[in-house]
C-alpha positions in Angstrom: -132.6 127.2 125.1 -131.3 123.7 125.8 -132.2 122.7 122.2 -130.4 125.7 120.8 -127.3 125.0 122.9 -127.3 121.4 121.7 -127.6 122.5 118.1 -124.8 125.0 118.5 -122.5 122.3 120.1 -123.3 119.9 117.3 -123.2 122.2 114.3 -121.1 125.3 115.1 -118.4 124.1 112.6 -120.9 124.2 109.7 -123.7 126.5 110.6 -122.6 130.1 111.2 -125.9 132.1 111.2 -128.6 132.6 113.8 -131.2 132.2 111.1 -130.0 128.6 110.3 -130.4 127.6 113.9 -133.7 129.4 114.3 -135.1 127.5 111.2 -134.1 124.2 112.8 -135.9 125.2 116.0 -139.0 126.4 114.1 -138.5 129.9 115.4 -137.9 133.3 113.8 -134.3 134.6 114.2 -135.8 137.6 116.2 -137.7 135.3 118.5 -134.6 133.1 119.1 -132.6 136.3 119.9 -135.3 137.6 122.2 -135.2 134.2 124.1 -131.4 134.3 124.4 -131.5 137.9 125.6 -134.1 137.2 128.2 -132.7 133.9 129.5 -128.9 134.3 128.9 -128.5 138.0 128.7 -126.7 137.8 125.4 -127.7 137.5 121.8 -128.0 134.2 119.9 -125.0 135.2 117.8 -123.0 135.9 121.0 -123.7 132.3 122.0 -122.6 131.0 118.7 -119.4 133.1 118.6 -118.5 132.1 122.2 -118.8 128.4 121.2 -116.6 128.9 118.2 -114.0 130.9 120.1 -114.0 128.4 123.0 -113.3 125.5 120.5 -110.5 127.6 118.8 -108.9 128.3 122.2 -109.0 124.6 123.1 -107.4 123.6 119.8 -104.8 126.2 120.0 -103.9 125.3 123.6 -104.0 121.5 123.2 -102.8 120.7 119.7 -99.8 121.6 117.5 -102.1 122.1 114.5 -101.4 125.1 112.4 -103.7 128.1 112.6 -104.8 127.4 109.0 -105.7 123.8 110.0 -107.6 124.9 113.0 -109.4 127.6 110.9 -110.4 124.9 108.4 -111.5 122.5 111.2 -113.8 125.2 112.5 -115.4 125.8 109.1 -113.5 129.0 108.1 -112.5 129.1 104.4 -109.9 131.8 105.0 -107.3 131.5 107.7 -106.7 135.3 107.7 -110.4 135.9 108.3 -110.2 133.4 111.2 -107.3 135.3 112.7 -109.3 138.6 112.5 -112.4 136.8 113.9 -110.4 135.3 116.8 -108.6 138.6 117.6 -112.0 140.4 117.7 -113.3 138.2 120.5 -110.1 137.3 122.4 -108.2 140.5 121.8 -105.1 138.7 120.7 -104.0 136.7 117.7 -104.3 132.9 117.6 -100.5 132.6 117.8 -100.2 135.1 120.7 -102.9 133.1 122.5 -101.1 129.8 121.9 -97.8 131.3 123.2 -99.5 132.7 126.3 -101.3 129.5 126.9 -98.1 127.5 126.6 -96.2 129.8 129.0 -99.1 129.6 131.5 -98.8 125.8 131.6 -95.1 125.6 132.1 
């Protein structure tokens, strides 16, 4: 699990599939998922999504970069897809998150 976490931290901007990480770890995607479920109580894709969202939240809260620039920095080709992705996991748009974060720090 430590090796998986390190790979996710290093490559989450470029690798977006569990199978890509599993291949690097010489595991099947199903086995990696089973390990994650047993040890972390979440799927491997949940781990990956959480890392991407955490980085997006940091960038939105700590920079003035546009949402499109943040999407590109995180490896998303389409800013509108990034907005839908972010909203799915955070339950608010990137701009709404940024505004809430800014008001929380005032």
